[in-house]
Structures are given as structure tokens and as C-alpha cells.
C-alpha positions in Angstrom: -0.3 0.1 -0.1 1.4 3.1 -0.7 0.6 6.0 1.0 1.4 9.9 0.2 2.7 12.3 3.0 2.7 15.8 1.9 5.0 18.1 4.3 3.3 21.7 4.6 5.4 24.5 5.7 3.3 27.3 7.8 3.4 29.7 4.2 1.3 26.3 2.1 -1.1 26.0 4.7 -2.5 29.9 4.0 -6.3 29.5 4.6 -8.6 31.2 2.8 -9.4 33.6 4.9 -6.1 34.8 4.8 -5.8 35.0 1.3 -9.2 36.9 1.6 -8.1 39.1 3.8 -5.3 40.0 1.8 -7.3 40.8 -1.0 -9.5 43.0 1.1 -6.9 44.9 2.2 -5.4 45.5 -1.1 -8.0 46.5 -2.5 -9.2 48.7 0.3 -5.5 50.7 -0.3 -5.9 50.6 -3.9 -9.3 52.4 -3.7 -7.4 54.8 -1.3 -4.7 55.7 -4.0 -7.6 56.1 -6.5 -9.1 58.3 -4.5 -5.4 59.8 -3.8 -5.3 60.3 -7.6 -8.9 61.6 -8.3 -8.9 64.7 -5.8 -6.0 64.6 -3.6 -7.8 66.9 -1.4 -11.1 65.4 -0.4 -12.6 63.7 2.2 -13.3 60.8 0.2 -9.2 60.4 0.5 -9.5 60.2 4.4 -12.8 57.5 4.4 -10.4 55.5 2.0 -7.8 55.9 4.0 -9.7 55.0 7.0 -11.2 51.9 5.3 -7.3 50.5 4.0 -5.4 51.1 7.9 -8.9 48.9 9.4 -8.5 46.4 6.4 -4.4 46.1 7.1 -5.0 46.6 10.1 -7.0 43.0 10.3 -3.8 41.3 8.7 -1.0 39.5 10.6 2.6 40.6 11.4 4.5 40.2 8.1 6.0 42.0 5.6 2.9 43.1 3.3 1.4 43.9 6.2 4.7 46.6 6.9 5.1 47.4 3.0 1.0 48.4 3.1 1.0 50.4 6.4 4.0 52.5 4.9 2.0 52.7 1.7 -0.8 54.1 3.1 1.7 56.6 5.3 2.5 57.6 2.1 -0.9 58.3 0.5 -1.7 60.3 3.7 1.0 62.3 3.1 0.1 62.9 -0.1 -3.0 63.7 0.7 -1.9 66.3 3.7 0.6 68.4 0.7 -2.3 68.5 -1.6 -0.1 66.2 -4.1 -1.0 63.0 -6.3 1.9 61.5 -6.4 5.6 61.9 -4.8 8.9 59.9 -4.9 7.9 58.4 -1.5 4.8 57.1 -2.7 6.6 55.5 -5.9 8.7 53.9 -3.8 6.3 52.7 -1.2 4.1 51.1 -4.3 6.5 49.3 -6.3 7.6 48.2 -2.7 3.9 46.7 -2.3 4.0 45.3 -5.8 7.3 43.0 -4.6 6.3 42.2 -1.1 2.9 41.3 -2.5 4.5 39.0 -5.3 6.8 36.9 -2.4 3.5 36.4 -0.3 2.4 33.2 -0.4 -0.8 34.3 0.4 -1.7 36.8 -2.8 -2.9 35.5 -6.1 -3.9 38.7 -8.1 -7.3 38.5 -9.8 -7.1 36.9 -13.4 -7.9 40.7 -14.7 -6.4 42.6 -11.9 -7.4 46.5 -12.0 -5.5 47.3 -8.6 -4.2 51.4 -8.9 -1.3 48.6 -7.5 -1.6 46.7 -10.5 1.1 46.7 -12.7 1.1 49.7 -15.3 2.6 49.0 -19.0 
């Protein structure tokens, strides 16, 4: 009798809830970034930042959480300054993209319309 045993790491066994939480957080941060780009000085950006912060706070500790928090802070700084873009925002966005690629919980939707999505 042949018995197959699969050994999994902690990352391999990431549950669907963790993936859903990460997707929710990325969508919320993307919405905050889109709100900033649409109109950097409105209350809509404040609401989007609050939602993004709450969604990221729901994630467990890890590199992805840290870079998402830094991206939120950069979006908030741009909002306070009344600008839609900054060099720091660009760096934080790229760092987030790298962290997402490395996070085993992250599986981008087939048609990723996020503002964090790589732009061609």
C-alpha cells in the first residue's frame, strides 16, 4: 500500500480567510490610492484611508503588512500636502508590489484592475 505524505510549511497552509483578508486589504489600499489620484484634497480620501487602515490592521504581522502600512502613510502624506504623487509614494507602491509577489497568500485576480497593478 502506497501512502503519500505531503509536508507543508506554514506558508503553504495559508487558509482562504488569510487570502481573503489580504485581497480586501489590497483592494482598500488601491481604493485609497485611486481616491488620492482622483482628487487629493477631498474627504473621500480620508474615508478611503480609514478603510484601508482598518483592512490592513486585520492582517497578521509580516512584511506585506509593513509595506502596506508604509504605502498608506505615504498616501496620507500626499493627501495632507495636496499632491497626487511623490517619489516616496512611487517607492512605497513598488515595494508593495514586490511584497505581494513574495507573499504566498497573494493570488492576483485574472483581470487585476487595482491601482497597485503593474502599469504598462
